[in-house]
C-alpha positions, 0 to 999 in steps of 0.5 A: 534238634537231630532227634526229631527226625528218629524213627521218621522215614524220608517223607515224613521228615520232609513234612516235619521241615515244611511244617516247621518252617511254615510255622517260623514264617508265620510268625516272622510275618507276624512280626513285621506285620505288627512291628509298626505298632511299637515303632510308629510313634517313637519314629514319627515324634523322633523319640528314636532313629528308625534303625535302632527303634526297630532294633529295640522292638525287635529285642523286646518282642524276643523277650517276650515271647521267652518270658510270656508263659504259654496261657495264650497258646493253649487258649488259642489252640482249644479254640480247634474242635475237641476231636482233631485236637484228640487226633491231631497225629491223624491225616485230618489233624496235619491237613488242619495245621497246614490249612490254618497256616497257609491262610493266615499267611495269605491274608497277612501278607495282603493286607501287609501289601497294602498298608492296613493294620489288620490283625495276625490274631483275627486271622488266624482265629479266622482260620481255626474257625473255617477249619472246625466248621469245614471238619463239621459238614465233611462229617455231618457233625452238628456246627455247634459242637465243632468249635469250643464254643465258651471259649470262643465266645470269650476270645471273641468278647476280648477282640471286640471289647479290647479296642474299644476299651484302647479308644476310651483310655487312650483319650482319657489319658491325652483329656488328662494331659491336657486338662491338668498337666498343661499348667505351664507353657513348657509342659505345653509342648507335648501337645505339639507335632514334631513339625509345630516344635521346630517352628516354635523351638527349632527342635524336632525332638520331644522334650526330654522326660517325654521322650523317656516316656515315649521309648518306655511305652514302645518297649512296653508294647514291644514286649507285651506284643511278644508275650502275646502274639508270639504264644500263639506261634508255640501253641502251632508248633507244638500241634506240628511236632505232636502231629509229626513227631509224636515220639518225643512230644505228646507228653513232656518227656522232662516230667519228673515223678513228682509231675506224674504223681501230681497228674495222677493225683489230680485224675483221682481227685476228680473221680472223688468229685464226680462220686461225692456230686452223683446226685447232681449229675445223672445227666452229665457224667456216667458214674459206673465205668464201661470198661474194667478198671485199669485194662491194659488191654483195653488201653491199647486196642482203643480205636485210632480215631478217639472221641470224646464222650462226657457220658463216658467220663468214669470210664476215660478216669478209670483208663487214665489211672491204669495207665498213670499207676506206678508210673515214674517216666514217660519213657516207661511207655511206648509211643502208643501208649504215651498218644494214648495217655495224652488223648485221655488227659485231654478228654478228662479235661475237656468234659471236666469244663463240659460237665454243668455242676449246678450250683457249684460254689466258689472254692469248687470252682477253685478246686476243680481249675486247680485240677485241670491245671494238674490235668494237663501240667505234662501235656500242654508244655513247650520246650525251650528251643520251640519258644525260642525258635519262635522268639527269634522268628519273630524278633527277625521279622520285626526288623523288616517291612514295617514301614507301609502299617507305621505310615498308616498309623503315624500319618493317615489316621488323624486329620493332623500329624501325631502328637507327643501327648497322643504317641505316649497315651496310645502306647501307654494303653496298648501296652498295658491292656496287652500285657494284662491280657497275655497275663490272663491267658486272652489273645487280643489284637496288638493291631486293634488295640493300638490304631484304636487308641491312636484314634482315641487320641486325636478324636479327643485331641480335637483334629479328628480321624481321617475318614478314608484310613478308617473306613480302610482300617473297618473294612479290614476288621470286618473281612478278616474274618470270614476271608480267613475262615474260607481260605482255611475252609478251602484249603482244608477241603483240598487237602483232605482231597489228597490225604 
């Protein structure tokens, strides 16, 4: 890891260390803030001892990060303004990263202190929006253009719909268990609380198969939480490394000649696609390059602040083909050329997403999606040590600080204590829905999904919910976005005054 500091002066090296620690601290907070979602049920129902449950949650959070991929990581990153992403090595880009992280850390610690199951994902998204809006206001640019609106709408829908799905699905499961499973007196024990079973059988632990189901579903929640929330830290770490130590991270230096060829072919095929659909794109893509083809000097003399413009998509493609021409390894490029290539590839992908292609067939949509994946193959990546560092921070954070939120989830949402059936239903729902979201690249809130699932089981099972606790959770949900936006925006404005 010492190669991180190659060519960096003391002040820059110190900034790099501080930024890395910020990201890892955020992930550790995420761990102990959201761990309660996995351990509250198994601890409260006596399915597992608290220390063993926390260790289990930490282990499977670790595995979730390691095996979860990167789709969610870059879904979050692409909420940032395009110009800030393209110029992340600038002072504005670094101020952006520090502002987002500090805002997220402050709000997460505040809600954890009061035992409120607020969402770390919601907080981070609010911080990103705050930075984007502040950047637009400071630069007198369009607020609409300040954010990746389609991506933002998709993420907001997932944050809004996933808790509702969790509530309905968990409620249906517990209803089905009561209606169709409890055909014998022995099976009815699944609808007892630990205290109720102790009065009847003298035992507080759940029946054997119920206990196994509780443990397995808790493992599923832990794994899916790591696969979804852990990826956000990976994306932030990559932003830090690209901004402060670009030499080894703006592109994947381990890319093979085959990987680079795939990228070059994708650029060429996109150029052909634009040319073939020229009649449909007169208002969007200028089909005449405004710079000489493969002009190396034009690539090297681009302004420090790179701005992506859809009207110059073909010119950007020409520049990119010039950079990739006969290239077998990224080590053949200078640091400046690598940075420029990353910007060009991201710009091409962004304009391909924005280009309005009327009546695009399903086959063409699949073709364009495949091209976008190949275009970003060597710039949206993460070395294994970064994934491991985030996984370790999340899993270690998981093992501390879980009691505050766990008590709220298991004892203060429902008017009655949680039954075994309610615990199984909530955990199965959370594990499946968060796992599906991670696979599809949609960042969702583990906290919101699980607490909503618990509330759904309480409503359907006849016990009802405690209005005070539900009001506090809803208040935290409503305040998270505006407060994190305000915090990050103010911090970003202050940071720019000192750079």
